[in-house]
C-alpha positions, 0 to 999 in steps of 0.5 A: 827252850826258854823261847818255847816256854815263852810262847806256850798258850794260856791253858798250858801256862795255867796248867803248869801252875798246878801244884807248884809254888810259883806265884801261889798266894794261898795254901789249902790243907786237906788233912795233912796234904798241902796244896799251894794254889792261886786265888785268882784261878780258884775264884774264876772257877768257883763262886764259893772260892770267889766269895772266900778270897774276894768277898767282904769276909775274905779268908787269910792265906791258909785254909783248912778243908775238913770234909773233902777227900784228898783224892776228890780235891786233887781231881777238882783242882786239876779241873780248875787249872786244866779244864780236864777231868781224869777219873780212875774209879767210881769211888774217885768219881763220887769223892770228886762229885762231892767236892764239885757240889760243895764248891758249886762247880756244876760242869765237873759235877755233871762230868762225874755223874756221866762217868758213873753212868758209863763206867760204874758196873752195877751188881746185886751186891753194889747197887744199894751202895751206889744208889745211896751215894747217888741219892746223897749227891742228888744224882737223879740219872744215876738213881734212875739207872740203879732202880732200872737195874733192880727192876730188871734183875730183881730175882738176884737183887732181892736174894743177894746178901747185900740186900739186908744191908741196904738203907731205909731210903733205898729199900723204900725206892725198891719196894715202890717199883712198879715192875720187877723181874719176879714170879710173884709178890711172895719174893718181895715179902720174903726179901723184906722179912729178911731185911727186917730180921737183919735190922733187928740184929743190927739194933741188938734186939730179938728178931721176934715177929713183933719186932720184925713187924714193927721194923718193916711196918713203914714198907707195907704200903708197897707190898701188893698183897692183893696181887696174890691168889687167896691160897698163896697169900694165906701161905705167905702170911703164915710164913711172913707174919707182917700183918696182925689179925685184923689187918690180915682178915681185912686183906683176905676179905678184900681179896676174896669178896667180889666187887659189888656196891654192898658195903664191905670192910675196908683194908687198912689205909697203911696197906697197899690196895693195888691188885696189879702184879708187878711181875714182868711175866704178866706184861702185855704183848704187842703183836707185830705185822710179821709173817713168813714169806718165801720169795725163792731166795736162798738168802732167807735160809743163810744170812751172814748178817742182817740189820733192821732199824725201826723208829718208834714214837709214843703218843699218850701214856708212857710205854716201857719196852721190856723185851720181845718174843723172837721166833723162827722156823727150822728148815727140815732139810738142814742138819740140826748141827748146822742150824743156828740163829744169832740175835741182838735187839737194841732199843735206844732213846734219842733224847737221852741216848739211853740204850739197852740190849738183848742178845741170844744165840740159839741152836736146834741141836736135836732132831726133836727140835727140827720137827717143831713147826716153829721155835719161840723164845722170850728175850728181856732187855738188859735194862727196861726202856721207858718211852714217854709221850712225844719221845722217839726211840730206835729199835734195831735188830741184828741177826745172823742165821743158818738153816732157818726161816725168818719172818718179814715185816709186811708193813713199812709203817703202822700205828697201834694201841698199847693200852691208852697209848698210840705207838707208831713204827716206821721201818727203815730200808726196803719193804718186807725186811727180815724181822724175827720178832713176833711180839714186843713185851711192854707195860703202860 
């Protein structure tokens, strides 16, 4: 046994020193927990520890750490001795990331953010807290993921009980989103008013119109009053009185007046002048070169599983893919109980490995459906995917069907305009491959 220990590799020998008294020369205290450590190992793993133990102002043999949790410090030490990261929960990942940031251990910090990106499950109740933590630690990728989640799930997020508790910085990021899964700006106005009322309660002041207005004033620069029809705006402002008389009058005037060269009163500079709606229901739709083609093969009617992959490249302004319009035709001779379609679309960016999916299972379970010439359904991705200039992405479609006809793509490669951007599609595989997507939903 002694001979086996003698020939252990260096990594194993270092890991065996973790949390032992053997050859330790410094004690680190986190709260009431004592960590016997080795200055050389700590100095090699962190510039902060190197300066602490080997700099001109070298520390003594006992150091108290006051602003790091025991859990995060334990994971950090294990990493410094073993080069392994073992995280058990998002909260532990945040604690460890803070310790790694404090002691300038960048690889460990990146590992914590990657863990959170992969394993932190977002919900309408926790997305605000996770975004606050990510902002505090300057985790840009996690912040972006949180805002993409809010964008895609805005209806649930804006009406959640946790929304009224979100911080001002997180609320500002939400209000600034250019795209939300909402029906109209009224939903944003209602959520902001609820938040303002709760802030008044937290501050111990009356939730009066004046107090709520003062509390929410900084966020009015994001509210797109002009995206609403005049009648809807008037109704919303009666219910949610964000504006004083002068601001309201100027907003309604700007909305009602035609765009001319005649001088008209201008909106307050503190208000949002955008009239473009941020609702995904008003997104653009790109029609793809697909058609129904019957070549005599019954495989068009019964498909166990079929996968089509498309390379997508953007040139010009960023294009954000939201979802697709799926379509198929029921075959009348099939019984309705036997007709089905399982559909999954995945969009992934090659540069970041960010992937998003949309899934649907549909059955034409009534004779009325069977009489329809075709069935169409919009499906939104779990997470909207933004493709920038020069970036390449893949669009994969997996489909299984019974008793329906699916469209085929009639071009293996084509380029089309999406606003001011040019988007190129290259289909992999044989020509006229099955592709049950009529249109892509996008914004530029």
